[in-house]
C-alpha positions as CSV (number, residue, x, y, z in Angstrom):
1,X,9.8,13.2,-0.4
2,X,8.3,9.5,-1.6
3,X,5.0,9.3,-3.1
4,X,2.2,8.8,-0.7
5,X,-1.1,6.6,-1.4
6,X,-3.6,8.0,1.3
7,X,-6.8,5.8,2.5
8,X,-9.8,7.9,4.4
9,X,-11.5,5.7,6.2
10,X,-15.1,7.7,7.1
11,X,-15.5,6.3,10.6
12,X,-18.9,8.4,10.6
13,X,-23.0,8.3,10.6
14,X,-24.7,10.2,8.5
15,X,-27.5,10.8,11.3
16,X,-24.9,11.7,13.5
17,X,-22.4,13.9,11.7
18,X,-23.1,16.7,8.6
19,X,-22.4,14.9,5.4
20,X,-21.8,18.3,3.6
21,X,-19.3,19.3,5.6
22,X,-17.4,15.9,5.2
23,X,-17.8,16.5,1.3
24,X,-16.5,19.6,1.2
25,X,-13.6,18.6,3.9
26,X,-12.6,16.2,1.3
27,X,-12.6,17.8,-1.9
28,X,-10.5,20.5,-0.1
29,X,-8.3,17.8,1.3
30,X,-8.1,15.7,-2.4
31,X,-7.2,18.9,-4.6
32,X,-4.6,20.3,-2.3
33,X,-2.7,17.1,-1.7
34,X,-2.6,16.1,-5.5
35,X,-1.9,19.6,-6.7
36,X,1.4,19.4,-4.2
37,X,2.2,15.8,-5.4
38,X,0.5,14.4,-8.6
39,X,2.4,11.1,-7.8
40,X,-0.3,10.4,-4.7
41,X,-3.1,8.4,-5.0
42,X,-6.3,8.2,-3.1
43,X,-9.1,5.5,-1.6
44,X,-12.1,5.6,0.5
45,X,-13.6,3.3,3.1
46,X,-17.1,3.7,4.8
47,X,-19.6,1.8,6.2
48,X,-23.7,1.1,4.6
49,X,-26.3,-0.7,6.4
50,X,-24.9,-3.6,4.0
51,X,-21.0,-3.6,5.2
52,X,-18.2,-1.9,4.4
53,X,-17.4,-0.5,1.1
54,X,-14.0,0.5,-0.8
55,X,-12.8,1.2,-4.2
56,X,-10.8,-1.6,-5.5
57,X,-7.5,0.4,-5.7
58,X,-6.0,3.6,-5.2
59,X,-6.6,6.1,-7.7
60,X,-5.4,9.3,-9.4
61,X,-8.9,10.8,-10.1
62,X,-10.1,11.9,-6.7
63,X,-12.9,13.7,-8.8
64,X,-14.5,10.5,-9.4
65,X,-13.8,9.6,-5.5
66,X,-15.8,12.7,-4.4
67,X,-18.9,12.0,-6.6
68,X,-18.7,8.4,-5.1
69,X,-19.1,10.1,-1.9
70,X,-22.0,12.5,-2.8
71,X,-23.9,9.9,-4.3
72,X,-23.5,7.6,-1.1
73,X,-23.4,10.3,1.6
74,X,-26.7,9.6,3.0
75,X,-26.6,5.8,3.1
76,X,-23.4,6.0,5.2
77,X,-24.1,4.4,8.4
78,X,-23.1,2.3,11.3
79,X,-19.4,2.7,11.5
80,X,-16.8,0.2,13.5
81,X,-13.3,1.2,14.0
82,X,-11.8,-2.0,14.4
83,X,-13.2,-3.4,11.1
84,X,-12.6,-0.4,9.4
85,X,-9.1,-0.4,10.1
86,X,-8.6,-3.7,9.7
87,X,-9.8,-3.9,6.0
88,X,-7.6,-1.1,5.3
89,X,-4.6,-2.3,6.7
90,X,-5.7,-5.5,4.4
91,X,-6.2,-3.6,1.7
92,X,-2.8,-1.8,1.9
93,X,-1.1,-4.9,2.0
94,X,-2.8,-6.1,-0.9
95,X,-1.5,-3.0,-2.8
96,X,1.9,-3.5,-1.0
97,X,2.2,-6.6,-3.0
98,X,1.8,-4.8,-6.4
99,X,3.6,-1.2,-5.9
100,X,7.2,-0.3,-4.5
101,X,8.6,2.5,-3.1
102,X,5.3,4.2,-1.7
103,X,4.5,5.5,1.7
104,X,0.6,4.8,2.9
105,X,-1.3,6.5,5.2
106,X,-4.7,5.9,6.7
107,X,-6.2,9.1,7.8
108,X,-9.5,8.1,9.6
109,X,-12.4,10.5,10.0
110,X,-14.2,9.8,13.7
111,X,-17.3,10.7,15.1
112,X,-19.2,9.8,18.3
113,X,-21.5,7.4,16.8
114,X,-19.0,5.1,16.4
115,X,-19.0,1.7,19.2
116,X,-16.5,1.5,21.5
117,X,-13.5,-0.3,20.4
118,X,-13.6,-4.1,21.9
119,X,-11.6,-5.6,19.4
120,X,-8.0,-3.6,19.4
121,X,-6.0,-6.8,19.9
122,X,-6.6,-7.7,16.6
123,X,-5.8,-4.5,15.1
124,X,-3.1,-4.2,17.1
125,X,-1.8,-7.6,15.8
126,X,-1.9,-6.6,12.2
127,X,-0.5,-3.3,12.7
128,X,2.7,-5.2,14.2
129,X,3.3,-7.4,11.2
130,X,3.1,-4.8,8.4
131,X,5.2,-2.5,10.5
132,X,8.3,-2.5,8.6
133,X,6.3,-1.4,5.7
134,X,5.6,2.9,5.7
135,X,2.3,2.9,7.3
136,X,1.4,5.7,8.9
137,X,-2.1,6.5,10.9
138,X,-3.6,9.5,11.8
139,X,-6.9,9.7,13.5
140,X,-8.8,12.9,13.7
141,X,-12.1,12.7,16.4
142,X,-15.2,14.9,15.4
143,X,-17.1,16.8,18.5
144,X,-16.7,18.2,21.5
145,X,-17.4,14.7,23.8
146,X,-14.7,13.2,25.7
147,X,-13.7,10.0,23.5
148,X,-13.1,6.8,25.8
149,X,-11.1,5.3,23.1
150,X,-8.4,7.6,22.6
151,X,-5.8,5.8,24.7
152,X,-6.4,2.7,22.0
153,X,-6.2,4.9,19.2
154,X,-3.2,6.6,20.4
155,X,-1.6,3.2,21.0
156,X,-2.6,1.8,17.6
157,X,-0.5,5.1,16.3
158,X,2.0,4.0,18.5
159,X,2.6,0.6,16.7
160,X,2.5,1.8,13.4
161,X,5.3,4.1,11.7
162,X,3.6,7.3,13.4
163,X,1.1,9.6,12.7
164,X,-1.4,12.1,14.9
165,X,-4.6,11.7,17.3
166,X,-6.3,15.1,16.7
167,X,-9.9,16.5,18.0
168,X,-12.0,19.2,15.8
169,X,-14.9,20.9,17.2
170,X,-15.5,23.1,14.6
171,X,-15.7,22.6,10.9
172,X,-12.8,25.1,10.6
173,X,-10.6,23.2,12.9
174,X,-11.4,20.1,10.7
175,X,-10.5,22.0,7.7
176,X,-7.5,23.3,9.1
177,X,-6.3,19.8,10.2
178,X,-6.9,18.3,6.6
179,X,-4.9,21.1,5.3
180,X,-1.9,20.3,7.4
181,X,-2.7,16.2,6.9
182,X,-2.2,17.3,3.1
183,X,0.8,19.4,3.1
184,X,2.8,16.9,5.4
185,X,4.6,13.8,5.1
186,X,6.5,11.9,7.6
187,X,9.5,9.9,5.9
188,X,11.3,6.4,7.3
189,X,13.8,4.5,6.4
190,X,12.9,1.2,4.9
191,X,13.3,-1.4,2.4
192,X,11.1,-0.8,-0.4
193,X,12.9,1.6,-3.0
194,X,14.2,0.7,-6.6
195,X,18.0,1.4,-5.4
196,X,20.4,-0.8,-3.8
197,X,19.1,-0.8,-0.2
198,X,20.6,-0.4,3.2
199,X,18.2,-1.5,5.1
200,X,17.6,-5.0,6.7
201,X,14.5,-6.1,7.9
202,X,14.1,-7.2,11.3
203,X,13.9,-11.3,11.8
204,X,10.5,-11.4,13.6
205,X,9.0,-10.0,10.6
206,X,11.0,-12.1,7.9
207,X,8.7,-15.1,7.5
208,X,5.4,-12.6,7.4
209,X,7.1,-11.1,4.3
210,X,8.5,-14.2,2.8
211,X,4.9,-15.2,2.8
212,X,3.3,-12.4,1.3
213,X,5.4,-12.6,-1.6
214,X,5.1,-14.9,-4.6
215,X,7.2,-17.6,-6.2
216,X,8.3,-17.5,-9.4
217,X,6.9,-20.1,-11.7
218,X,8.8,-22.3,-13.8
219,X,8.3,-22.1,-17.8
220,X,7.6,-25.6,-18.5
221,X,7.4,-25.0,-22.4
222,X,11.0,-22.9,-23.7
223,X,10.8,-22.1,-27.5
224,X,14.0,-21.0,-29.4
225,X,12.9,-17.7,-29.4
226,X,12.8,-17.0,-25.8
227,X,15.1,-15.4,-23.9
228,X,16.0,-13.5,-20.4
229,X,14.7,-10.3,-19.7
230,X,18.0,-9.1,-18.0
231,X,20.5,-10.8,-19.5
232,X,18.6,-10.9,-23.1
233,X,19.9,-14.7,-24.0
234,X,19.0,-18.1,-23.8
235,X,21.5,-19.5,-21.7
236,X,22.5,-17.5,-18.3
237,X,25.8,-16.1,-18.2
238,X,25.7,-16.7,-14.4
239,X,25.7,-20.6,-13.9
240,X,25.3,-21.3,-17.8
241,X,21.3,-22.6,-16.9
242,X,18.9,-22.5,-19.8
243,X,15.8,-22.8,-17.8
244,X,13.6,-20.5,-17.1
245,X,11.1,-18.7,-14.3
246,X,8.2,-16.2,-14.7
247,X,6.7,-13.8,-12.6
248,X,3.4,-14.4,-11.5
249,X,1.9,-11.3,-12.1
250,X,3.2,-10.2,-15.4
251,X,4.6,-13.7,-16.8
252,X,8.1,-11.8,-17.6
253,X,10.5,-14.5,-18.4
254,X,13.9,-14.5,-16.7
255,X,16.9,-16.7,-15.8
256,X,16.6,-17.3,-11.6
257,X,20.6,-16.7,-11.8
258,X,20.0,-13.5,-13.4
259,X,17.7,-12.1,-11.3
260,X,19.9,-12.7,-8.5
261,X,21.7,-9.3,-9.4
262,X,18.3,-7.3,-9.6
263,X,17.5,-8.7,-6.3
264,X,20.6,-7.5,-5.0
265,X,19.6,-3.6,-5.6
266,X,15.6,-4.0,-5.3
267,X,15.0,-6.1,-2.1
268,X,12.9,-5.2,0.5
269,X,15.4,-5.9,3.4
270,X,15.3,-9.5,2.9
271,X,17.8,-10.6,0.5
272,X,15.6,-13.0,-1.5
273,X,12.3,-11.0,-1.7
274,X,12.4,-8.1,-4.0
275,X,10.5,-6.5,-7.1
276,X,10.0,-7.7,-10.4
277,X,11.4,-5.4,-12.6
278,X,8.8,-5.2,-15.3
279,X,5.6,-4.6,-12.9
280,X,6.8,-4.8,-9.5
281,X,5.3,-7.3,-8.0
282,X,6.7,-8.8,-4.9
283,X,8.1,-12.0,-5.7
284,X,10.6,-14.4,-4.2
285,X,13.4,-16.7,-4.9
286,X,14.6,-19.4,-3.3
287,X,17.2,-18.1,-0.4
288,X,19.5,-20.8,-1.2
289,X,19.9,-19.9,-4.5
290,X,20.4,-16.0,-3.5
291,X,22.8,-16.9,-0.7
292,X,25.0,-19.2,-3.7
293,X,24.8,-16.9,-6.2
294,X,25.4,-13.6,-4.2
295,X,28.9,-15.6,-3.1
296,X,30.4,-15.3,-6.7
297,X,30.9,-12.7,-8.7
298,X,28.7,-11.0,-12.1
299,X,32.2,-10.4,-13.6
300,X,31.1,-10.1,-17.5
301,X,27.2,-9.7,-16.9
302,X,25.7,-7.5,-18.5
303,X,21.8,-6.3,-17.9
304,X,19.5,-5.4,-20.2
305,X,16.9,-3.9,-18.3
306,X,15.1,-0.8,-19.0
307,X,14.3,1.6,-16.1
308,X,10.4,1.8,-15.8
309,X,8.9,4.8,-14.5
310,X,6.1,3.3,-12.1
311,X,3.9,6.3,-11.7
312,X,3.6,6.7,-15.3
313,X,2.5,3.2,-15.5
314,X,0.2,3.6,-12.5
315,X,-1.3,6.6,-14.0
316,X,-1.7,4.8,-17.5
317,X,-3.3,1.8,-15.5
318,X,-5.7,4.0,-13.7
319,X,-7.1,5.8,-16.7
320,X,-7.3,2.7,-18.6
321,X,-9.8,1.4,-15.8
322,X,-12.5,4.3,-16.7
323,X,-15.3,4.4,-13.9
324,X,-14.2,3.2,-10.1
325,X,-15.3,0.0,-9.1
326,X,-16.9,-0.3,-5.6
327,X,-16.0,-3.0,-3.4
328,X,-18.6,-4.4,-0.7
329,X,-16.7,-6.1,1.5
330,X,-17.7,-8.7,4.2
331,X,-16.7,-7.7,7.5
332,X,-13.9,-9.9,9.0
333,X,-15.3,-9.9,12.6
């Protein structure tokens, strides 16, 4: 089952809901989910009187997330369902540009303090744009009240890749729902994996993901010792070019024609939108180049790329960061 990054959106108010109960339930959820799959990562979003706050990246260090929650629990107030969900989706879009082969789950814990939803159309529009991504939405509503927004929330879940809308009236029910969420993963067919994809993205979503990917940068000064990271030669065996391009994230150099062979096996369902073989950043080549090169053959072409373990890379990066960095975000609307 694919690795999953879970963002927990606490749409609760400390004046309305027992935060000690939330902390206990979150500790059990993080601990269980991490034990079942150590490659899963986590994040938190919550509101204070200053606005929404979250950690700058997903992390394996759920203990630090729990410590953050304990520190800030009495400051968690005035949640906005639409703003928090919109923030969660834009955050996941930023992470999607950096990692491959991940599922994303937004888990919303919602109490009766949340104002009535009035801007669901903005959230729905963004959910529809990211629909080709593996994004699931679960919502647990706390309390005995009849939530008038349940129909709108269920519609958001239906627009996403799936999930559940649940209602917990006791702490025991809440714990059971979180345990089931930790133990269960949904699976869909998406074009995000590191093997040759058999997935083609719908044309209606193509332009959005083309714009999401970053173009490769030209290498203006080429020294005699510079070689392509794919073919490991100064001149490409495909097309004979000496020109190099580089990933805008890790700055690794390649021949663009050599990268076409890599794009053929690592694209996201759009032939010219794919992952950097070194850092997994989402990049793009000119569509006409991919079509021209793919129309030929790779006869005699040898790749020197070494397979990289993304999970180990992410764990190393996470360890280097030390303490988690909390971000205060301005409201989008």
